[in-house]
C-alpha positions as CSV (number, residue, x, y, z in Angstrom):
1,M,-10.8,25.9,17.8
2,R,-7.1,26.5,17.3
3,P,-5.5,27.4,13.9
4,I,-3.7,24.1,12.2
5,S,-0.1,24.3,12.6
6,R,2.0,22.8,9.8
7,Q,4.9,21.8,12.0
8,R,6.0,18.3,12.1
9,M,6.1,16.3,15.2
10,T,8.7,13.3,15.5
11,N,8.4,10.4,18.0
12,S,11.0,11.8,20.2
13,D,9.3,15.3,20.2
14,L,6.1,13.4,21.3
15,V,7.9,11.6,24.2
16,K,9.4,14.8,25.1
17,Q,6.3,16.8,25.2
18,I,4.5,14.0,27.2
19,A,7.6,13.5,29.6
20,H,7.5,17.0,30.5
21,R,3.6,17.3,30.9
22,L,3.4,14.6,33.3
23,N,6.7,15.4,34.8
24,M,8.1,11.6,34.0
25,N,11.1,10.1,33.0
26,R,11.7,10.1,29.2
27,T,12.7,6.2,29.4
28,R,9.4,5.3,30.8
29,V,7.3,7.6,28.4
30,T,9.2,6.1,25.4
31,K,8.2,2.4,26.5
32,V,4.6,3.6,26.9
33,V,4.3,5.4,23.5
34,S,6.2,2.5,21.7
35,G,4.0,-0.1,23.2
36,F,0.7,2.1,22.5
37,L,2.0,2.4,18.8
38,T,2.8,-1.3,18.7
39,E,-0.6,-2.3,19.9
40,I,-2.3,-0.2,17.3
41,E,-0.2,-1.5,14.6
42,E,-0.8,-5.3,15.4
43,H,-4.4,-4.8,15.7
44,M,-4.2,-3.2,12.3
45,I,-2.0,-6.2,11.0
46,R,-4.8,-8.6,11.9
47,G,-7.2,-6.6,10.0
48,N,-9.0,-4.9,13.1
49,K,-10.1,-1.5,13.4
50,V,-8.7,0.7,16.2
51,T,-11.0,3.5,17.5
52,L,-9.8,6.2,19.9
53,W,-13.1,7.9,20.9
54,G,-12.6,11.8,20.4
55,F,-9.3,11.1,18.4
56,G,-9.7,9.0,15.4
57,V,-9.8,5.6,13.8
58,F,-7.3,3.6,12.4
59,D,-8.1,1.1,10.0
60,V,-6.8,-0.8,6.9
61,R,-8.2,-0.7,3.5
62,T,-7.5,-2.9,0.3
63,R,-6.4,-0.8,-2.7
64,K,-7.5,-2.3,-6.0
65,T,-4.9,-3.0,-8.8
66,R,-4.3,-0.2,-10.7
67,K,-2.5,1.3,-13.8
68,F,-0.1,4.1,-13.7
69,H,2.4,5.8,-16.1
70,N,6.0,4.7,-15.4
71,I,8.0,8.2,-16.0
72,S,11.4,6.3,-16.2
73,T,10.2,3.8,-19.1
74,G,7.4,6.0,-20.8
75,K,5.2,3.0,-20.6
76,L,2.0,2.2,-18.7
77,D,2.4,-0.3,-15.8
78,K,0.1,-2.2,-13.2
79,A,0.5,-1.6,-9.5
80,P,-0.6,-4.8,-7.5
81,S,-3.5,-4.7,-5.2
82,A,-2.2,-3.6,-1.6
83,V,-3.7,-3.3,2.1
84,I,-2.8,0.2,3.4
85,P,-3.2,1.8,6.6
86,F,-5.9,4.4,6.9
87,F,-6.6,7.0,9.6
88,R,-9.8,9.0,9.8
89,F,-10.0,12.0,12.5
90,S,-13.1,11.7,14.7
91,S,-16.1,14.0,14.4
92,K,-16.2,14.6,18.2
93,V,-13.5,16.9,19.2
94,I,-12.2,16.9,22.6
95,E,-11.5,20.2,24.1
C-alpha cells in the first residue's frame, strides 16, 4: 500500500491527470467528470446512496439540532438540524 499523500487535488488537476492518462482532449474529460459528479450529487439530493465498489459510498445523513458556544456573542446558541453529505471509503481496495 502506498503512503498517504497530503497534497490537495483540484477539479482541474483531476481533469488534467485523466486527460493525460487516457490521451484525451481536456474539454471532453471536463464534461465527463462534471457529468459524473452531477449524477452523484443529484442522487444524493434525492436521498439516495451511491456505491462505487472498491472506492466508497456517497450518502446523506441528518445531523440533529445541537447547541454550540457562539464565540462572538459569548452565548449558547442552537444550530438547526441539517442534511449533510457523507463519504465512507470502501473496505476493499482495488490495486
